[in-house]
C-alpha positions in Angstrom: 88.8 126.2 153.7 90.7 123.3 155.3 89.8 119.6 155.3 90.7 116.9 157.7 92.9 114.0 156.6 89.9 111.7 156.9 87.8 113.9 154.5 90.6 114.0 152.0 90.9 110.2 152.1 87.1 109.8 151.6 87.1 112.2 148.7 90.0 110.3 147.0 88.1 107.0 147.6 84.9 108.4 146.0 86.8 109.8 143.0 88.6 106.4 142.5 85.3 104.6 142.8 83.6 106.8 140.2 86.6 106.4 137.8 86.3 102.6 138.3 82.6 102.7 137.6 83.2 104.5 134.3 85.9 102.1 133.2 83.7 99.1 134.2 81.1 100.3 131.7 83.7 100.0 128.9 83.5 103.8 128.1 86.6 105.8 128.4 86.6 108.6 131.0 85.5 112.0 129.8 87.9 114.1 127.9 89.4 117.3 129.5 87.4 120.5 129.3 87.3 122.0 125.8 87.9 118.6 124.2 85.4 116.8 122.0 82.7 114.8 123.8 82.9 111.0 123.5 80.3 109.9 120.9 77.5 107.5 121.6 77.6 104.5 119.3 75.2 101.7 118.5 77.7 98.9 118.3 77.8 96.5 121.3 81.6 96.9 121.4 84.0 99.5 120.1 87.6 100.6 120.6 90.1 103.0 119.0 93.8 103.6 119.6 96.8 105.5 118.3 99.0 102.6 117.1 102.1 104.7 117.3 101.8 105.3 121.0 99.4 102.6 122.1 97.2 105.2 123.6 93.5 104.3 123.9 91.3 106.9 122.3 87.8 105.4 122.7 86.3 102.3 124.2 82.9 100.6 124.8 83.0 97.1 126.2 86.6 97.1 124.8 87.5 93.7 126.2 84.1 92.0 125.6 84.3 88.8 123.5 82.1 89.2 120.4 81.8 87.4 117.1 84.1 88.8 114.4 82.5 87.8 111.1 84.8 88.4 108.2 87.1 90.7 110.2 88.7 87.4 110.9 90.3 87.6 107.5 92.7 90.3 108.8 94.4 87.4 110.7 94.1 85.1 107.7 96.1 87.7 105.7 98.6 88.3 108.5 99.4 84.6 108.8 100.0 84.3 105.1 102.2 87.5 105.0 104.2 86.2 108.0 105.3 83.0 106.2 109.0 82.7 105.8 110.3 83.2 102.3 106.8 84.2 101.1 106.5 84.3 97.3 103.6 86.6 96.5 103.8 85.5 92.8 103.4 81.8 93.7 100.5 80.4 91.7 97.7 78.4 93.6 95.4 76.1 91.6 91.8 76.7 92.4 90.3 73.5 93.6 86.6 72.3 93.6 86.6 72.5 97.4 87.2 76.2 97.2 84.5 77.0 94.6 81.9 74.6 96.2 82.5 76.1 99.6 80.7 79.3 98.9 77.7 77.7 97.2 74.7 76.3 98.9 74.6 72.6 97.9 70.8 72.5 98.2 69.9 75.5 96.0 73.1 76.2 94.1 72.9 79.8 95.3 75.8 81.7 96.7 75.8 81.3 100.5 79.1 83.0 101.5 80.9 86.1 100.2 83.0 85.1 97.1 85.9 86.3 95.0 84.4 84.3 92.2 87.5 82.2 91.7 87.5 80.0 88.6 87.7 76.2 89.1 90.8 74.7 87.5 92.6 78.1 87.0 95.5 79.3 89.0 96.0 82.6 90.7 98.9 84.3 92.4 99.0 84.6 96.2 99.1 88.4 95.8 95.8 88.4 93.9 94.3 85.9 96.3 95.0 88.4 99.1 93.0 91.1 97.2 90.2 88.5 96.7 90.3 87.8 100.4 90.2 91.4 101.7 88.3 93.4 99.1 85.2 91.3 98.2 85.8 89.3 101.3 86.1 86.1 99.4 85.7 83.0 101.5 86.8 80.9 98.5 90.1 82.9 98.5 90.4 82.4 102.3 90.0 78.6 101.8 92.7 78.6 99.0 95.2 80.5 101.2 94.5 78.4 104.3 94.9 75.2 102.3 98.1 76.5 100.7 99.8 77.6 103.9 98.7 75.0 106.3 100.5 71.7 106.8 99.3 68.2 106.4 98.5 65.6 103.8 94.8 66.5 103.3 92.9 69.7 102.8 91.2 69.2 106.2 94.5 68.8 108.0 96.0 71.8 106.2 93.1 74.1 107.0 93.1 73.0 110.6 96.8 73.6 110.8 96.3 77.1 109.4 93.7 78.0 112.0 96.1 76.8 114.6 98.7 79.2 113.2 96.1 82.0 113.5 95.6 81.3 117.2 99.3 81.0 117.7 99.8 84.4 116.2 97.0 85.8 118.4 98.8 84.5 121.5 102.1 85.9 120.3 100.5 89.3 119.9 99.0 89.1 123.4 95.4 89.0 122.1 94.0 87.4 125.2 90.3 87.8 124.3 90.6 86.3 120.8 90.1 82.8 119.4 89.6 81.5 115.9 87.8 78.4 114.8 87.7 79.2 111.1 89.9 80.8 108.4 87.2 83.2 107.2 84.8 84.0 110.0 82.2 81.4 109.0 82.2 80.2 112.6 81.6 76.9 114.3 80.5 78.9 117.4 83.9 79.6 119.0 85.2 82.5 116.8 85.5 85.7 118.8 87.7 88.7 119.6 87.4 91.8 121.6 87.3 95.3 120.0 90.6 96.1 121.7 92.2 92.9 120.3 91.0 93.5 116.8 92.3 97.1 116.8 95.7 95.9 118.0 95.7 93.2 115.3 94.9 95.7 112.6 97.6 98.1 113.9 100.1 95.2 113.6 98.9 94.1 110.1 99.1 97.7 108.8 102.8 97.7 109.4 103.1 95.2 106.5 103.3 97.2 103.3 101.5 94.6 101.2 98.6 94.4 103.7 98.3 98.2 103.9 98.3 98.5 100.1 95.6 95.9 99.7 93.2 97.1 102.3 93.6 100.7 101.0 92.6 99.7 97.5 89.0 100.7 96.5 88.8 98.6 93.3 91.2 96.0 92.0 91.3 95.1 88.3 94.7 93.6 87.9 94.1 90.0 89.0 95.1 87.3 86.6 93.2 83.9 86.5 95.5 81.6 84.6 93.9 78.9 82.4 95.4 75.4 82.8 96.2 75.3 79.0 97.6 78.8 78.8 96.2 82.3 78.7 93.9 83.9 81.2 90.2 84.2 82.0 88.7 87.7 82.3 87.4 88.5 85.7 85.1 91.3 87.0 86.9 93.8 89.2 86.9 93.3 92.9 85.3 96.2 94.9 86.3 96.9 98.5 83.3 96.5 100.9 84.8 99.2 103.1 82.8 102.4 102.2 85.0 104.5 104.5 87.6 104.6 101.8 85.3 106.7 99.7 83.5 108.7 102.4 86.1 109.5 105.1 89.1 111.7 104.4 92.3 109.9 105.2 90.8 106.4 105.4 93.4 103.7 104.7 91.4 100.5 105.5 90.7 98.0 107.0 87.9 95.2 106.8 84.2 94.7 107.1 82.4 91.7 108.6 78.9 90.5 109.1 76.8 87.5 110.0 73.7 86.4 111.9 75.5 86.3 115.2 78.3 88.8 114.5 75.7 91.3 113.1 77.7 94.2 111.5 81.4 94.7 112.1 84.1 97.0 110.9 87.8 97.4 111.6 88.9 100.8 110.4 91.9 103.1 110.1 92.6 106.6 108.9 95.6 108.9 108.8 95.5 112.7 109.1 98.3 115.2 109.8 100.7 112.4 110.3 98.6 110.7 113.0 96.8 107.3 112.5 93.8 106.1 114.4 92.8 102.4 114.2 89.5 101.2 115.6 86.8 98.6 115.7 83.1 98.4 116.0 81.5 95.0 116.6 77.9 93.8 116.7 76.5 97.0 115.2 72.9 97.4 114.2 73.1 97.8 110.4 75.4 97.9 107.4 75.4 101.6 107.3 75.4 102.2 111.1 78.8 100.6 111.4 80.3 103.2 109.1 78.5 106.0 110.9 79.8 104.8 114.3 83.3 104.4 112.8 83.2 108.0 111.5 82.2 109.3 115.0 85.0 107.4 116.6 87.6 108.6 114.1 86.5 112.2 114.5 86.8 111.9 118.3 90.1 110.1 118.0 91.6 112.8 115.8 90.3 115.6 118.1 92.4 114.2 121.0 96.1 114.7 121.7 98.5 111.8 121.7 
C-alpha cells in the first residue's frame, strides 16, 4: 500500500505529538518490545539515570521542583569534601548552638534528627560526615556549615556555607535546585528536581569518602574527644537507608522527610558493573519510598545502556 506525502507528514506529526504528550507527563516513553514495563510509583517525582553514560532510565515529573528534606545533606557533604586542602582529621569543637539546634526549646524534646553530638567535646570532620549522612544529624550539619563557611559569626558562616551550596548547584548545572538551609530544615525555599538530585548524587559518589560513608550500614568508630583528654563513649550510628540491607548491590545514598517534603530517597546500586542512581521525592510513606526505589532500580537494570 502506498501513501501520499501529505499522509506521511500527518502521521509523523501525530507520532511527534504523542511522544511530546508522554514526555510532558514526566514519564519516559515505553521501553522497546520485550523490555520491562515502566513501573508505577507513588512518589510525586522520580528519576533514574546511568551516571556513566548520562542516559535517563526512568522519570516522573523529573524536572518538577519539590522539597528535598534531608537529601539536602548530600550537597552539604559535597561542599565540605570539595574544600581545598581538606583535612578529614581536623577536630571541630561541638558548640552549644549545635546541640541546642536539634532540641525543642519549649519542651526539651528532640525536634530534628540528631547525631547526638556531645557539648564541649571535639570530633573529627571525617566522623561528622558519618553523623551527617547516617543518622542524618542536623547537629552535625550545623557543625560542618559553621566550620566551612566564612565570616566572623556563626550566622555569617552558615549563611556563607549555604551560598557555597547554591554556587555548587549552579556549577553542576542543577537549574531546578535551590538551598536555603544546610540540612533541609527549610525556610520555605529549599527545593530540587528529581533529575537534579540524581545528578548531584552521581557526582558525589565519585568522591571515595562520600561513597564509603553512604554505603556504611552502621558506624561505630567515631571518637568524641573530651576537652580534658580521653573520649566519651557514643552509641553507634545506623544508616537510615534501608536499601543497604534489602537491595542487592545497593551503595547509598540518603533519606529525607518532613511535613512538606513528605518522604524522600536518593538511592544508588551497582550490579554487573553498571550503576543506577535515582530519586523519589514526596512519596506517601517511609516504606513506600523504598518500595518505589526498588521498582525503579529493577527497571533501570533491566534496560540497556
